[in-house]
C-alpha positions as CSV (number, residue, x, y, z in Angstrom):
1,M,-58.4,-61.9,15.2
2,R,-61.3,-59.6,13.4
3,F,-59.8,-56.9,14.4
4,A,-56.4,-57.9,13.2
5,V,-57.3,-58.4,9.6
6,C,-59.3,-55.1,9.5
7,L,-55.9,-53.7,10.5
8,L,-53.8,-55.6,7.7
9,I,-56.6,-54.7,5.1
10,F,-56.5,-51.1,6.0
11,F,-52.3,-50.6,6.3
12,S,-52.3,-52.6,2.9
13,F,-54.6,-49.9,1.2
14,A,-52.5,-47.5,2.8
15,A,-49.4,-48.6,1.4
16,C,-51.0,-49.1,-2.2
17,S,-51.9,-45.6,-2.5
18,L,-48.5,-43.9,-1.3
19,K,-46.7,-43.0,-4.5
20,G,-43.3,-44.1,-4.8
21,P,-40.6,-41.7,-5.6
22,S,-39.4,-40.6,-9.1
23,A,-35.9,-41.9,-10.3
24,A,-34.4,-38.6,-9.4
25,E,-36.2,-38.6,-6.1
26,D,-34.2,-42.0,-5.1
27,Y,-31.0,-40.3,-4.7
28,Y,-29.9,-36.9,-3.5
29,S,-30.0,-33.7,-5.7
30,T,-29.1,-30.7,-6.7
31,T,-30.3,-28.3,-9.3
32,V,-27.5,-26.8,-11.4
33,Y,-27.8,-24.3,-13.6
34,L,-26.2,-24.0,-17.1
35,P,-24.8,-20.3,-18.2
36,N,-27.4,-20.2,-20.4
37,G,-30.0,-20.5,-17.7
38,K,-31.3,-23.9,-18.0
39,A,-31.9,-25.9,-15.0
40,I,-30.7,-29.8,-14.9
41,L,-31.6,-32.0,-11.9
42,A,-28.1,-33.2,-11.4
43,E,-28.0,-36.7,-8.9
44,D,-25.5,-35.8,-6.1
45,A,-23.0,-38.8,-5.7
46,R,-22.6,-38.3,-2.5
47,T,-21.1,-41.6,-1.2
48,E,-18.2,-43.8,-2.7
49,T,-20.8,-46.4,-3.3
50,M,-22.5,-43.8,-5.8
51,M,-19.9,-42.7,-7.1
52,M,-18.2,-46.0,-8.4
53,R,-21.6,-46.6,-10.1
54,G,-22.0,-43.3,-11.5
55,M,-24.6,-43.5,-14.9
56,M,-23.7,-47.9,-15.0
57,F,-26.8,-50.1,-16.7
58,R,-29.1,-47.0,-17.4
59,D,-30.2,-47.0,-20.6
60,S,-30.8,-43.4,-20.9
61,L,-30.5,-40.2,-19.9
62,A,-33.1,-37.2,-20.2
63,E,-31.8,-34.1,-21.7
64,D,-32.8,-32.4,-18.3
65,R,-31.0,-34.6,-15.9
66,G,-27.5,-35.3,-15.0
67,M,-25.2,-36.7,-12.5
68,L,-22.7,-34.1,-10.4
69,F,-19.9,-35.9,-8.6
70,T,-18.3,-34.1,-5.7
71,H,-14.5,-35.1,-5.1
72,G,-13.0,-34.2,-1.6
73,E,-10.4,-32.1,-2.6
74,P,-9.0,-31.0,-5.8
75,G,-7.2,-33.5,-8.3
76,N,-7.0,-35.1,-11.3
77,F,-9.9,-37.0,-12.1
78,P,-10.4,-39.4,-15.0
79,Y,-13.7,-40.9,-16.0
80,W,-14.3,-44.0,-17.9
81,M,-17.3,-45.2,-19.3
82,F,-17.6,-49.3,-18.3
83,Q,-21.4,-50.6,-18.0
84,V,-22.5,-47.3,-19.1
85,R,-25.3,-47.6,-21.8
86,V,-25.5,-44.0,-23.4
87,P,-22.8,-41.3,-24.2
88,L,-22.6,-38.6,-22.1
89,D,-20.7,-35.5,-22.2
90,I,-18.5,-34.8,-18.8
91,L,-18.0,-31.5,-17.5
92,W,-14.7,-31.0,-15.1
93,L,-15.1,-28.2,-12.8
94,D,-12.8,-26.1,-10.3
95,N,-14.0,-25.3,-6.8
96,K,-15.4,-22.4,-8.3
97,H,-18.1,-24.4,-10.8
98,N,-15.9,-22.8,-13.7
99,V,-15.8,-25.7,-16.1
100,V,-12.0,-26.9,-16.6
101,E,-11.9,-29.3,-19.2
102,I,-14.8,-30.8,-21.4
103,V,-15.4,-34.0,-23.2
104,E,-18.1,-34.6,-25.3
105,N,-19.9,-37.7,-26.0
106,A,-17.6,-40.2,-24.4
107,A,-19.1,-43.6,-25.8
108,P,-20.4,-46.6,-23.7
109,C,-18.3,-49.7,-23.1
110,A,-19.5,-52.7,-22.1
111,K,-16.4,-54.4,-21.5
112,K,-12.9,-54.0,-20.1
113,P,-10.4,-52.4,-21.5
114,C,-12.8,-48.6,-21.5
115,P,-11.1,-45.2,-22.3
116,S,-10.3,-43.1,-19.7
117,Y,-11.4,-39.7,-20.2
118,G,-10.3,-36.4,-18.9
119,G,-8.7,-35.6,-15.8
120,K,-5.9,-33.2,-17.3
121,E,-7.0,-30.2,-15.3
122,K,-7.3,-30.1,-11.7
123,A,-10.9,-30.1,-10.4
124,L,-13.3,-30.5,-7.7
125,Y,-16.7,-31.3,-9.0
126,V,-17.5,-33.4,-12.2
127,L,-20.7,-33.3,-14.2
128,E,-22.2,-35.4,-16.3
129,L,-25.0,-34.7,-18.6
130,A,-26.6,-36.6,-22.1
131,G,-24.7,-37.0,-24.9
132,G,-24.8,-33.5,-27.2
133,S,-25.5,-31.2,-24.0
134,V,-22.3,-29.5,-24.4
135,K,-23.0,-28.2,-28.1
136,K,-26.8,-27.8,-27.8
137,H,-26.1,-25.6,-24.6
138,N,-23.1,-24.5,-26.4
139,L,-20.9,-25.1,-23.3
140,R,-17.2,-23.9,-23.1
141,T,-14.2,-23.8,-21.0
142,G,-14.5,-21.4,-18.9
143,D,-18.2,-21.0,-18.4
144,R,-19.6,-20.8,-14.7
145,I,-22.2,-23.3,-13.7
146,R,-24.0,-22.4,-10.9
147,F,-25.5,-24.9,-8.1
């Protein structure tokens, strides 16, 4: 019995000493490089659930963070901001990672109906960045995003 108690105490201390993952480490992530060389750590929305949830319910998005959505094949993918709490810049990218469409400062939307943004051009990827990133980094259609 005494041995079991000692073991329980040992494992409790060991568990407390482990450092928990940061928010970005909770998900798969990809480093995305903007044309000016700025590195963005983008959560990689790999599953259907992650893609549906996206940036919902978050109170902030750091300037050096984002979310990258990878669709199964090129298509027209409008996005909306339902339950997203911060403005986002949204970039649609083709299969060669070239920006084909941009929406700046897509407004948060707390209740339906919410407007849809983009999806006018065929894209394979969608990159969401903090609102104001497009202007700050002088992003334009035709730019190539590396990842």
